[in-house]
C-alpha positions as CSV (number, residue, x, y, z in Angstrom):
1,M,52.3,-15.6,-32.8
2,M,48.0,-15.7,-32.7
3,T,48.1,-16.3,-37.1
4,R,50.8,-19.0,-36.5
5,F,48.4,-21.1,-33.7
6,F,46.0,-20.8,-36.1
7,A,47.6,-21.9,-39.4
8,F,48.9,-24.8,-37.1
9,I,45.7,-26.2,-35.6
10,L,43.9,-25.7,-38.9
11,L,46.6,-27.4,-40.9
12,S,46.0,-30.6,-38.4
13,V,42.4,-30.6,-38.9
14,I,43.0,-30.7,-42.6
15,T,45.3,-33.2,-42.8
16,F,43.1,-35.7,-40.3
17,S,39.7,-35.1,-42.4
18,L,41.1,-36.0,-45.5
19,M,41.9,-39.3,-44.2
20,P,39.9,-41.4,-45.7
21,A,37.2,-42.9,-44.5
22,T,36.7,-47.2,-43.5
23,S,34.1,-48.2,-46.5
24,F,34.0,-51.3,-48.3
25,C,34.3,-49.8,-52.6
26,Q,32.2,-53.6,-53.4
27,D,28.3,-53.3,-54.2
28,T,27.3,-55.9,-51.6
29,L,27.8,-55.1,-47.4
30,R,29.3,-57.9,-45.9
31,V,27.7,-57.7,-41.8
32,K,30.5,-59.6,-40.4
33,N,31.1,-60.3,-36.6
34,G,32.6,-57.7,-34.3
35,K,33.4,-55.0,-37.5
36,L,31.3,-52.3,-38.1
37,E,30.7,-50.2,-41.6
38,R,31.8,-46.6,-41.2
39,N,30.9,-43.9,-44.1
40,F,30.1,-46.9,-47.3
41,G,28.9,-44.1,-49.6
42,K,30.5,-45.3,-51.9
43,S,28.6,-48.9,-52.0
44,T,25.4,-47.3,-52.3
45,S,23.2,-45.6,-54.9
46,I,20.9,-42.2,-55.1
47,Y,17.9,-40.6,-56.6
48,A,16.4,-37.7,-56.3
49,D,12.5,-37.2,-56.0
50,S,12.2,-33.4,-57.1
51,S,8.1,-35.0,-57.0
52,G,8.0,-36.0,-53.6
53,L,5.8,-38.7,-54.4
54,L,7.6,-41.7,-55.1
55,D,6.9,-44.4,-53.2
56,I,8.9,-48.1,-51.8
57,N,7.5,-49.6,-54.6
58,G,8.2,-46.9,-57.4
59,A,11.8,-47.0,-56.0
60,I,12.3,-51.0,-56.0
61,K,11.6,-50.4,-60.0
62,N,13.1,-47.2,-60.7
63,K,16.1,-47.6,-62.7
64,N,17.6,-44.5,-62.7
65,F,19.5,-44.8,-59.0
66,I,22.9,-43.3,-59.1
67,K,26.3,-44.5,-57.7
68,E,27.7,-42.1,-55.3
69,N,31.2,-41.6,-55.0
70,T,32.2,-40.1,-51.7
71,A,32.4,-41.8,-48.6
72,V,29.2,-39.4,-46.8
73,P,26.4,-38.4,-49.8
74,N,26.1,-35.3,-48.9
75,L,22.7,-34.0,-50.4
76,G,23.0,-30.0,-49.7
77,V,20.4,-28.1,-48.3
78,S,16.9,-28.8,-50.5
79,S,13.5,-29.2,-50.2
80,I,13.1,-32.3,-52.1
81,A,13.7,-36.1,-51.1
82,Y,16.6,-38.5,-51.8
83,W,16.2,-42.1,-52.1
84,L,19.2,-44.2,-50.9
85,Q,20.0,-47.8,-52.1
86,F,22.8,-50.6,-51.0
87,N,22.7,-53.9,-51.2
88,V,23.6,-56.1,-47.8
89,K,24.1,-59.6,-47.0
90,N,24.8,-61.2,-43.2
91,E,27.8,-63.4,-43.2
92,S,27.6,-63.0,-39.5
93,N,26.5,-65.6,-36.8
94,S,23.8,-63.2,-36.0
95,P,20.8,-62.8,-37.4
96,S,20.5,-59.7,-35.3
97,T,21.6,-56.6,-37.3
98,M,21.5,-52.7,-37.1
99,L,22.1,-49.4,-39.3
100,Q,23.1,-45.8,-38.1
101,L,22.1,-42.6,-39.5
102,Q,24.3,-40.3,-37.8
103,L,22.6,-37.1,-38.3
104,P,20.1,-36.0,-35.6
105,T,18.2,-33.1,-37.4
106,I,16.9,-35.1,-40.9
107,D,13.2,-33.9,-40.2
108,Y,11.5,-37.2,-42.1
109,I,13.4,-40.7,-42.4
110,D,12.0,-43.8,-44.0
111,F,13.7,-47.2,-43.6
112,Y,12.7,-50.1,-45.8
113,L,14.3,-53.5,-45.8
114,I,13.7,-55.6,-49.2
115,N,14.3,-59.0,-49.7
116,A,15.4,-61.1,-53.1
117,N,11.8,-61.5,-53.5
118,N,11.1,-57.5,-53.7
119,Q,9.3,-58.0,-50.4
120,I,8.9,-55.5,-47.6
121,V,10.3,-57.4,-44.9
122,Y,10.7,-54.7,-42.1
123,Q,9.7,-50.9,-42.3
124,N,10.2,-48.0,-40.3
125,K,9.8,-44.4,-40.1
126,T,11.0,-41.8,-38.4
127,G,12.8,-38.3,-38.1
128,D,12.8,-34.9,-36.2
129,R,9.3,-34.6,-37.4
130,V,8.3,-37.7,-35.5
131,R,7.2,-37.6,-32.0
132,Y,10.5,-39.3,-30.1
133,S,8.3,-41.6,-28.0
134,N,7.3,-43.2,-31.4
135,R,11.0,-44.2,-32.2
136,K,11.6,-48.1,-32.1
137,F,15.2,-47.8,-30.6
138,D,15.7,-44.8,-27.7
139,N,18.9,-43.5,-29.4
140,P,18.8,-39.8,-30.1
141,V,20.7,-41.1,-33.4
142,F,18.6,-42.5,-35.9
143,S,18.9,-46.5,-35.2
144,F,17.0,-49.2,-37.1
145,K,17.3,-52.7,-35.8
146,F,16.4,-55.6,-37.8
147,E,17.2,-59.8,-38.5
148,L,19.1,-60.7,-42.1
149,T,18.9,-64.2,-42.8
150,P,22.9,-64.8,-43.3
151,N,23.8,-65.2,-46.5
152,E,20.8,-64.6,-48.2
153,P,20.6,-61.0,-50.2
154,Y,18.8,-58.5,-48.8
155,K,18.5,-54.4,-50.6
156,I,17.8,-51.6,-47.4
157,F,16.0,-48.2,-49.3
158,I,16.2,-45.0,-46.5
159,R,14.2,-42.1,-47.9
160,I,15.1,-38.8,-46.2
161,S,14.2,-34.9,-46.5
162,G,14.2,-31.9,-44.5
163,G,15.8,-28.1,-44.5
164,E,18.6,-28.2,-43.3
165,Q,21.7,-30.1,-44.2
166,L,20.8,-33.4,-45.8
167,Q,23.8,-35.5,-45.5
168,A,24.1,-40.1,-44.7
169,P,27.3,-41.1,-42.5
170,L,26.2,-44.7,-42.3
171,I,27.0,-47.3,-40.1
172,L,26.4,-50.8,-40.7
173,G,26.9,-54.3,-38.1
174,N,25.7,-57.1,-36.3
175,S,23.5,-55.4,-33.4
176,D,26.5,-56.8,-30.8
177,S,29.2,-54.8,-32.2
178,F,27.5,-51.3,-31.8
179,I,27.5,-51.7,-27.7
180,Q,30.9,-50.5,-27.6
181,E,29.6,-47.9,-30.2
182,I,26.6,-46.4,-28.5
183,Q,28.8,-46.0,-25.3
184,N,31.5,-44.1,-27.1
185,S,28.8,-41.5,-28.6
186,F,27.3,-41.0,-24.9
187,L,30.5,-40.8,-23.5
188,I,31.9,-38.5,-25.7
189,F,29.1,-36.3,-25.5
190,G,29.1,-36.9,-21.4
191,L,32.1,-35.5,-21.1
192,Y,31.5,-32.2,-22.9
193,I,28.5,-31.8,-20.9
194,G,30.5,-32.3,-17.8
195,I,33.2,-29.9,-18.8
196,V,30.7,-27.5,-20.0
197,S,28.7,-27.7,-16.2
198,V,32.1,-27.3,-14.8
199,M,32.5,-24.3,-16.7
200,F,28.8,-22.7,-16.3
201,I,28.9,-23.7,-12.1
202,Y,32.4,-21.9,-11.8
203,N,31.6,-19.0,-13.5
204,L,27.9,-18.5,-12.2
205,F,29.9,-18.9,-8.9
206,L,32.6,-16.1,-9.8
207,F,29.5,-13.5,-11.1
208,I,27.9,-14.2,-7.7
209,S,31.4,-13.4,-5.9
210,T,32.2,-10.4,-8.3
211,K,28.5,-9.1,-9.7
212,D,31.0,-8.4,-12.7
213,K,28.5,-8.0,-16.0
214,S,31.0,-10.2,-18.1
215,Y,30.1,-13.6,-15.7
216,L,26.5,-13.1,-16.3
217,Y,26.7,-12.9,-19.9
218,Y,29.1,-15.7,-20.1
219,I,27.0,-18.1,-18.6
220,I,23.9,-17.8,-20.4
221,Y,26.2,-18.2,-23.5
222,I,27.4,-21.2,-22.1
223,F,24.1,-22.5,-21.5
224,V,22.7,-21.4,-24.9
225,I,26.0,-22.9,-26.2
226,A,25.9,-26.3,-24.9
227,L,21.7,-26.3,-25.2
228,T,22.9,-25.7,-29.5
229,Q,25.3,-28.4,-29.3
230,A,23.3,-30.8,-27.2
231,N,20.3,-30.5,-30.4
232,F,22.8,-31.0,-33.1
233,Q,23.5,-35.0,-31.3
234,G,19.8,-35.0,-30.7
235,Y,19.9,-35.0,-26.9
236,T,17.3,-32.3,-26.4
237,F,14.9,-34.1,-28.7
238,K,15.5,-37.1,-26.4
239,F,15.5,-35.0,-22.7
240,L,13.9,-32.1,-23.6
241,W,11.1,-32.0,-25.3
242,P,10.7,-35.8,-26.9
243,D,6.6,-34.9,-27.6
244,N,7.3,-31.5,-28.9
245,I,7.4,-31.6,-32.8
246,W,7.5,-27.7,-33.2
247,L,10.6,-27.5,-31.3
248,S,11.9,-30.6,-32.5
249,T,11.6,-28.9,-36.1
250,Y,12.2,-25.1,-35.3
251,S,15.1,-25.5,-32.2
252,V,18.0,-26.2,-35.0
253,Y,17.4,-22.5,-36.1
254,I,16.3,-20.9,-32.9
255,L,19.1,-22.3,-30.8
256,S,22.3,-21.3,-33.1
257,S,20.8,-18.1,-33.6
258,L,20.6,-17.4,-30.1
259,A,24.3,-19.1,-29.4
260,A,25.4,-16.8,-31.9
261,M,23.8,-13.0,-29.9
262,T,24.5,-14.6,-26.8
263,A,28.2,-15.0,-28.3
264,I,28.4,-11.5,-29.6
265,E,27.1,-9.8,-26.4
266,F,29.6,-11.8,-24.4
267,M,32.6,-10.5,-26.2
268,K,31.0,-6.9,-26.4
269,Q,30.9,-7.1,-22.7
270,F,33.9,-8.9,-22.1
271,L,36.2,-6.8,-24.4
272,H,34.3,-3.6,-24.1
273,T,34.7,-3.0,-27.5
274,A,32.2,0.1,-26.9
275,H,35.0,2.2,-25.1
276,Y,38.1,0.5,-27.2
277,V,36.4,0.2,-31.0
278,P,33.6,2.0,-31.3
279,K,32.7,2.1,-34.9
280,M,33.5,-2.1,-34.9
281,D,30.8,-2.1,-32.0
282,K,28.1,-0.7,-33.9
283,F,28.7,-2.7,-37.0
284,L,28.3,-5.7,-34.7
285,N,24.8,-5.2,-33.9
286,L,24.5,-5.3,-37.8
287,F,24.7,-9.4,-37.5
288,Y,21.2,-9.5,-35.9
289,I,19.5,-8.7,-39.0
290,P,20.5,-11.7,-41.0
291,Y,19.7,-14.0,-38.2
292,I,16.2,-12.3,-37.7
293,L,15.5,-12.6,-41.3
294,A,16.8,-16.6,-40.9
295,L,14.1,-17.0,-38.3
296,I,11.3,-15.1,-40.0
297,A,12.0,-17.0,-43.3
298,A,12.2,-20.7,-41.3
299,F,8.9,-19.8,-39.4
300,S,7.2,-19.0,-42.6
301,G,8.0,-22.7,-44.0
302,H,11.3,-21.6,-45.9
303,L,13.6,-23.7,-43.9
304,N,16.2,-24.1,-46.3
305,I,16.8,-20.2,-46.7
306,G,16.4,-20.0,-42.9
307,Y,19.3,-22.9,-42.5
308,Q,21.6,-21.4,-45.5
309,T,21.3,-17.9,-43.8
310,I,22.3,-18.7,-40.6
311,Q,25.1,-21.1,-41.5
312,V,26.4,-18.2,-44.1
313,T,26.4,-15.7,-41.2
314,A,27.6,-17.7,-38.8
315,V,30.8,-18.3,-40.7
316,V,31.4,-14.7,-41.4
317,A,30.6,-13.2,-38.0
318,A,32.8,-15.6,-36.4
319,L,35.3,-13.9,-38.7
320,Y,34.6,-10.8,-37.9
321,M,34.7,-11.0,-33.6
322,L,38.4,-12.9,-34.6
323,V,39.1,-9.3,-35.8
324,V,37.5,-7.1,-33.7
325,A,39.4,-9.1,-30.8
326,S,42.6,-9.2,-32.6
327,R,42.0,-5.0,-33.2
328,V,40.7,-4.5,-29.3
329,Y,44.3,-7.2,-28.0
330,S,46.5,-4.4,-30.4
331,L,45.3,-1.4,-29.0
332,G,47.0,-2.8,-25.5
333,Y,44.0,-4.7,-23.5
334,K,45.3,-7.6,-22.2
335,P,42.3,-10.0,-21.4
336,A,41.8,-10.3,-25.0
337,K,44.5,-12.7,-26.2
338,F,42.7,-15.3,-24.4
339,F,39.8,-14.9,-26.1
340,L,41.6,-14.5,-29.3
341,V,42.9,-18.3,-28.7
342,A,39.9,-19.3,-27.7
343,W,37.4,-17.9,-30.4
344,S,40.0,-19.0,-33.1
345,V,39.9,-22.6,-31.6
346,F,35.9,-22.4,-31.4
347,L,36.2,-20.2,-34.7
348,L,38.3,-23.6,-36.5
349,G,35.4,-26.0,-35.1
350,V,32.6,-23.9,-36.9
351,C,34.7,-23.6,-40.1
352,S,35.0,-27.3,-39.7
353,F,31.4,-28.1,-39.5
354,V,30.5,-25.9,-41.9
355,L,32.8,-27.0,-44.5
356,K,32.3,-30.5,-44.5
357,D,28.6,-29.4,-44.9
358,Y,29.6,-27.9,-48.2
359,N,31.7,-30.9,-48.9
360,I,34.5,-28.8,-48.5
361,L,35.9,-31.0,-46.1
362,P,34.8,-34.7,-45.9
363,Y,32.1,-36.2,-43.3
364,N,34.1,-38.1,-40.8
365,T,34.5,-38.8,-36.9
366,L,36.7,-35.7,-36.9
367,T,34.8,-32.9,-38.6
368,Y,31.3,-33.8,-37.7
369,N,32.7,-33.6,-33.6
370,M,34.9,-30.4,-34.7
371,M,32.2,-27.9,-33.0
372,P,31.7,-29.9,-29.8
373,F,35.4,-30.3,-29.6
374,G,36.4,-26.7,-30.3
375,S,33.1,-25.2,-27.9
376,A,34.3,-27.2,-24.6
377,L,37.8,-26.1,-25.2
378,E,36.4,-22.3,-25.9
379,V,34.4,-22.7,-22.9
380,T,37.4,-23.5,-20.9
381,L,39.6,-21.3,-22.0
382,L,37.6,-18.1,-22.0
383,S,36.9,-19.3,-18.1
384,F,40.9,-19.1,-17.7
385,A,40.3,-16.0,-19.6
386,L,38.1,-14.7,-16.6
387,A,40.4,-15.9,-14.2
388,D,43.0,-14.0,-15.4
389,K,40.8,-11.0,-15.5
390,I,40.5,-11.6,-11.2
391,N,43.9,-11.5,-11.3
392,T,44.5,-8.2,-13.2
393,F,42.1,-7.0,-11.0
394,K,43.4,-7.7,-7.7
395,K,46.7,-6.6,-9.2
396,E,45.2,-3.0,-10.2
397,K,43.9,-3.3,-6.6
398,E,47.2,-4.0,-4.9
399,E,49.1,-1.1,-7.2
400,S,46.3,1.0,-6.3
401,Q,46.5,0.6,-2.4
402,A,50.2,1.0,-2.4
403,E,50.1,3.8,-4.2
404,S,47.1,4.9,-2.0
405,L,49.6,4.5,1.1
406,R,52.1,6.3,-0.3
407,A,50.0,9.5,-0.7
408,I,48.4,8.4,2.7
409,T,51.9,9.1,3.8
410,E,52.8,11.9,1.9
411,N,49.2,13.4,3.0
412,E,49.5,13.2,6.6
413,R,52.9,15.4,6.6
414,L,51.0,17.8,5.0
415,V,48.4,17.8,7.1
416,R,50.4,18.1,10.0
417,E,52.1,21.1,8.3
418,Q,48.7,22.3,7.4
419,N,47.5,21.9,11.0
420,I,49.8,24.7,12.1
421,V,48.9,27.2,10.3
422,L,45.1,26.1,10.4
423,E,44.7,26.3,14.2
424,F,46.4,30.3,13.8
425,R,43.8,30.9,11.3
426,V,41.1,29.3,13.1
427,K,41.5,31.3,16.2
428,E,42.0,34.7,14.1
429,R,38.6,33.5,12.6
430,T,36.9,32.1,15.5
431,E,38.1,35.9,16.9
432,E,36.2,37.4,13.9
433,L,33.0,35.5,14.1
434,E,32.6,36.0,17.7
435,L,32.6,40.1,17.0
436,A,30.6,38.9,14.3
437,L,27.9,36.8,16.3
438,T,27.9,39.8,18.7
439,D,27.2,42.5,15.7
440,L,24.4,40.0,14.9
441,K,22.5,39.5,17.7
442,E,22.7,42.8,18.4
443,A,21.3,43.8,15.0
444,Q,19.2,40.5,14.8
445,S,17.7,42.6,18.6
446,Q,17.1,45.6,16.4
447,L,15.2,44.1,13.3
448,V,12.9,42.2,16.5
449,D,12.5,45.5,18.1
450,S,12.1,47.4,14.7
451,E,8.9,44.7,13.7
452,K,7.6,44.7,17.3
453,M,7.6,49.0,16.9
454,A,6.0,48.7,13.3
455,G,3.2,46.1,15.2
456,L,2.4,48.3,18.0
457,G,2.6,51.5,15.6
458,Q,0.0,49.4,14.0
459,L,-2.4,48.8,16.7
460,T,-1.6,52.6,18.1
461,A,-3.5,53.6,15.2
462,G,-6.1,51.3,15.4
463,I,-6.6,52.5,18.8
464,A,-6.5,55.9,18.5
465,H,-9.5,55.1,15.4
466,E,-11.4,52.7,17.8
467,I,-11.6,55.5,20.9
468,N,-12.1,58.1,18.8
469,N,-15.6,57.1,17.7
470,P,-17.2,56.7,21.0
471,I,-15.3,59.6,22.9
472,N,-16.9,61.6,19.3
473,F,-19.8,60.2,20.0
474,V,-19.9,61.5,24.3
475,T,-18.5,64.9,23.4
476,S,-21.0,65.9,20.3
477,N,-23.5,64.8,22.9
478,I,-22.7,67.2,25.9
479,K,-23.5,70.4,24.4
480,P,-27.1,69.2,23.8
481,L,-27.5,68.0,26.9
482,E,-26.1,71.0,28.5
483,L,-29.0,73.1,26.7
484,D,-31.4,70.6,27.8
485,I,-30.8,71.2,31.4
486,L,-30.4,74.7,30.8
487,D,-34.1,74.9,29.8
488,L,-35.2,72.4,32.8
489,D,-33.0,74.7,35.4
490,S,-35.1,77.5,33.9
491,V,-38.5,75.9,34.5
492,I,-37.3,74.9,38.1
493,H,-36.1,78.9,38.8
494,M,-40.0,79.9,37.5
495,Y,-41.4,76.9,39.8
496,E,-39.4,78.4,42.8
497,A,-39.8,81.6,42.1
498,I,-43.7,82.0,42.4
499,D,-45.2,84.6,44.6
500,F,-47.5,83.1,46.5
501,N,-48.8,86.3,47.9
502,Q,-49.5,87.0,44.8
503,E,-52.2,85.6,42.4
504,I,-51.6,82.0,41.2
505,K,-52.9,81.5,38.2
506,P,-51.0,84.2,35.9
507,Q,-48.0,83.3,37.3
508,I,-48.8,79.1,36.3
509,T,-50.1,80.5,33.2
510,N,-47.1,82.0,32.6
511,I,-44.4,78.8,33.3
512,E,-46.8,77.1,31.4
513,S,-46.2,79.3,28.7
514,F,-42.6,78.7,28.6
515,K,-42.6,74.7,29.1
516,K,-44.5,74.7,25.5
517,Q,-42.0,77.4,23.9
518,I,-39.3,75.2,24.9
519,D,-41.0,71.6,24.2
520,I,-40.8,70.4,27.7
521,S,-41.7,66.9,26.3
522,F,-39.0,66.8,23.2
523,V,-36.3,67.7,26.2
524,R,-37.2,65.3,28.1
525,E,-36.8,62.5,25.4
526,E,-34.0,64.2,24.2
527,I,-31.9,63.9,27.4
528,K,-32.5,60.4,28.0
529,L,-31.3,59.6,24.4
530,L,-27.7,61.9,24.9
531,L,-27.6,60.1,28.2
532,S,-28.2,56.8,26.0
533,G,-25.3,57.9,23.8
534,I,-23.1,58.9,26.2
535,D,-23.5,55.3,28.1
536,E,-22.9,53.6,24.5
537,G,-19.7,55.8,24.0
538,A,-18.6,55.2,27.6
539,R,-19.1,51.4,27.3
540,R,-17.3,50.9,24.2
541,T,-14.1,53.5,25.2
542,A,-14.3,50.3,28.1
543,E,-14.1,47.3,25.7
544,I,-11.6,48.9,23.8
545,I,-9.9,49.2,27.0
546,R,-10.5,46.2,28.1
547,S,-9.2,44.5,25.2
548,L,-6.5,46.4,24.8
549,K,-5.6,45.5,28.4
550,N,-6.1,42.0,27.2
551,F,-3.8,42.3,24.1
552,S,-0.9,44.7,26.1
553,R,0.1,41.7,28.0
554,L,3.3,41.3,25.1
555,D,5.9,41.1,27.5
556,E,4.5,38.8,29.9
557,N,7.1,35.5,30.2
558,D,4.9,33.7,32.2
559,T,2.5,31.4,31.2
560,K,-0.9,31.0,32.3
561,P,-4.1,29.6,31.6
562,V,-5.9,31.3,28.6
563,D,-9.2,31.6,26.8
564,L,-8.2,32.2,23.1
565,N,-11.5,32.8,22.0
566,E,-11.5,36.2,24.3
567,G,-7.7,36.8,23.2
568,L,-8.7,36.8,19.0
569,D,-12.3,39.2,20.0
570,S,-9.8,41.2,21.7
571,T,-7.5,41.0,18.6
572,L,-10.5,42.0,16.0
573,V,-11.6,45.2,18.2
574,L,-8.2,46.4,18.1
575,I,-7.3,46.1,14.5
576,R,-10.6,47.1,13.4
577,S,-10.5,50.2,11.7
578,T,-7.7,48.1,9.7
579,F,-11.1,46.4,7.8
580,P,-12.0,47.7,4.7
581,S,-15.7,48.6,4.1
582,N,-15.9,44.9,1.7
583,L,-14.6,42.6,4.7
584,K,-17.3,40.3,6.8
585,I,-15.6,38.6,10.0
586,V,-16.8,34.9,10.0
587,K,-16.4,33.7,13.6
588,D,-17.0,29.9,14.5
589,Y,-15.6,29.7,17.9
590,Q,-16.6,26.4,19.3
591,V,-16.3,26.6,23.4
592,L,-12.4,25.3,24.3
593,P,-11.0,24.7,27.7
594,L,-8.3,27.1,28.8
595,V,-4.9,27.1,27.3
596,E,-1.1,27.3,29.0
597,C,0.2,29.8,27.2
598,M,2.1,33.1,26.8
599,P,-1.2,35.1,26.0
600,G,1.0,38.5,25.1
601,K,2.7,36.3,22.7
602,I,-0.6,34.1,20.9
603,N,-1.9,37.7,20.9
604,Q,0.8,38.9,18.5
605,V,0.5,35.7,16.9
606,F,-3.3,36.1,16.3
607,M,-3.0,40.4,14.9
608,N,-0.1,38.8,12.5
609,L,-1.5,36.8,11.1
610,I,-5.4,38.3,10.6
611,T,-3.7,41.8,9.3
612,N,-1.8,39.2,6.7
613,G,-5.0,38.0,5.3
614,I,-6.7,42.0,5.8
615,Y,-3.0,42.7,3.4
616,A,-3.8,40.0,0.9
617,I,-7.1,40.8,0.6
618,K,-6.9,44.6,-0.1
619,S,-3.7,43.7,-2.6
620,K,-6.8,41.9,-5.2
621,P,-6.8,43.9,-8.3
622,E,-10.8,44.1,-8.0
623,Q,-12.2,44.9,-4.7
624,N,-16.0,45.1,-5.5
625,E,-17.1,41.2,-3.9
626,E,-17.2,40.7,-0.3
627,E,-14.5,39.3,0.8
628,F,-14.4,37.3,4.0
629,V,-11.5,36.3,6.9
630,T,-13.0,33.2,8.9
631,I,-11.6,32.2,12.1
632,K,-12.5,28.9,13.2
633,T,-11.5,27.1,16.8
634,W,-12.0,23.9,18.2
635,Q,-10.8,21.0,20.5
636,E,-9.2,17.9,18.9
637,D,-8.0,15.3,22.1
638,K,-5.1,17.1,24.5
639,H,-5.0,19.9,21.4
640,V,-6.9,23.2,20.5
641,K,-6.4,24.4,16.9
642,I,-7.1,28.0,15.2
643,S,-7.9,28.6,11.7
644,I,-7.1,31.8,10.2
645,K,-8.4,31.5,6.5
646,D,-9.1,34.7,4.3
647,S,-10.6,34.9,0.6
648,G,-7.1,36.7,-0.5
649,T,-4.7,36.5,-3.2
650,G,-3.2,33.0,-2.1
651,M,0.4,31.9,-3.1
652,P,2.1,29.6,-5.3
653,D,4.2,26.9,-4.0
654,E,7.6,28.4,-4.5
655,V,6.4,31.7,-1.9
656,K,4.9,29.0,0.5
657,Q,7.9,27.3,1.1
658,K,9.7,30.6,2.3
659,I,7.2,32.8,4.2
660,F,8.7,31.0,7.3
661,E,12.4,32.1,6.8
662,P,13.7,35.3,8.2
663,F,13.8,38.9,6.2
664,F,11.3,37.1,3.4
665,T,8.8,39.0,2.6
666,T,6.2,39.8,-0.9
667,K,5.2,43.2,0.1
668,D,7.1,46.3,-1.4
669,V,9.8,48.5,0.0
670,G,9.1,50.1,3.7
671,E,6.0,47.8,4.1
672,G,7.3,45.0,5.9
673,T,10.7,43.7,7.3
674,G,9.9,39.6,6.5
675,L,9.7,38.9,10.1
676,G,6.0,39.1,11.2
677,L,5.4,35.0,10.3
678,S,9.4,34.2,11.4
679,I,8.1,35.3,14.8
680,V,5.2,34.1,14.6
681,F,6.8,30.6,14.0
682,R,9.4,30.9,16.7
683,I,6.3,31.8,19.4
684,I,4.4,28.8,18.3
685,E,7.3,26.0,18.0
686,N,8.2,27.7,21.7
687,H,4.7,27.2,22.4
688,N,5.3,23.2,21.6
689,G,3.1,24.1,19.0
690,N,3.0,23.8,15.2
691,I,1.4,26.0,12.1
692,D,0.5,24.6,9.0
693,V,-0.1,26.3,5.4
694,V,-3.4,26.0,3.1
695,T,-2.6,28.0,0.0
696,K,-3.5,27.9,-3.8
697,V,-3.1,31.0,-6.2
698,N,-6.4,33.3,-6.1
699,Q,-7.9,30.8,-3.8
700,G,-6.7,32.3,-0.3
701,T,-4.4,31.5,2.6
702,E,-5.3,29.3,5.9
703,F,-3.3,29.1,8.9
704,I,-4.2,26.1,10.9
705,I,-2.0,26.6,14.3
706,T,-2.1,23.8,16.6
707,L,-1.0,24.2,20.5
708,P,-1.3,22.0,23.1
709,I,-3.8,22.4,26.3
710,N,-1.1,21.6,28.9
711,N,2.0,23.1,27.7
712,G,3.9,21.1,30.4
713,N,3.1,17.8,28.6
């Protein structure tokens, strides 16, 4: 059916296009009232000036003009200049005469009116490479208005040259007779622009409404194709770039290439060629190559080659796109039928336009306007195709909704049945979960108690070590002190045993001799030193007991004002025995206000963080250098901050992210439960504070605790 439709349209065009054009075959053209002479190429003679140096004087004298045998001289795509010559006589009642050369894309046109004495009575130079403002007659079609004295013979010479297809569709007549002709040309193009503008706005609205990319590609295509047709009719030079000679020269190459490329992209989007015909879709991209080469050739000065490349590629690409659309339609994609009809019409217009350039079809009003006519019809049909696409989507949506409704009804029945089963299973699982939750809470309590006992065991070992030193100091001083006291007691007894009835001096001499024997001066000094040592041991023991008393409030649940600096010192005293020999504690305390907290819990936090830092230091492979644990405290607004920083091994990011998770530990099996930092985090959270970690591998770790001064706020 599609083939028959295309054949019918093609046959109709060929039939109309082969109708003879109106022209006079006699050598002299007659200008009469109310009548236009159209396409009178057979009344002209042509000379091909391959040198391009022939001027009007040479043309007048030239005898090598050859009579043309076609209604519209077709000079092809050539870089040489052509001279056209014909005779004219005015038989109207007005001297005002007009000649139109209805091909707006010619680069250079020189017009000369010669009288019977071979004198130039009027001349005009124009073309696409002359500013539009320099035209003597404001019309996109090249128009020459001049005066012919009635019944006197004249000759007209026209020199044309350019890079595109050169044809000479000529119209001659009285100036008044051209009024309707000019109005008709504006009306035809206005009708085309009106149709295209309506389709552009309509599809723009659909794109905004649906956000379908097909409409976006299509409105871009409509815009470019309309601009291309306007350029072929000369309206872009008149309205858009009247003073831009570069654009006037190259616009036909640029716009023709863009129109083809946007058409290809729209078709790929609309027909989903990448899905239906992926191999043919990839082959479509190859058509970009000749268009790009054509632009390169044109921009480098080879205008003729560029134009011919564009024309040939346009025909081949259009035919291939028709084949692709047919293939997609055969695969069951119904919107492709609209594209086939629309593209067939447009293809017919393109082929007619190109074939008349090669003299296969004659140049007349139908073949010249076939491409804009086909373009307008194509734009309209494709808009219908896109609209039908909406209807297709709507129908699919309704079917989908109906199917969904049936599925929902069936699902509701299944849900009701499943709910009964689920309620029973949920009840069973709830009982199982409650039992499991009870077991879990018990296990958690045991693990927390285990962590507390681990901390208590570490604390007990530290206290035993710390108390043992001063106690040993005391016990080791008691025996020598006892001996010194016995010596002093012996001296006292000797003084008490003096018999005053006997001679005193010998007795005193004996006592002095004993005092020298025991070195009474050394005994006195030694007693002072021993008592001082015992006092120091007792004082250090008292300090440990006081620190233990301050630290041991682990089970207190009431908050009270606490000096955090004192808590830190107490913690350091109790764990001092765990310090390696190369460790230095650096304390940087600022004066802090009393903080409302549970002191035992906060001391537990300090102990966990400091012992973790010590463990990190002990884990370093080399222990020769001096290591540090730096403790800083300071106040910021209504909060206090405590920083505990070690010079240990540090942590990578993946470990840092997990350290506060329960049961996560980097220690060897048996060395930690993985609950220490989890408990730390929970204690700080319960105090409305937060804890930050700054760490880097081999550069240590810093824990920064922030606590509110008044925990009630």
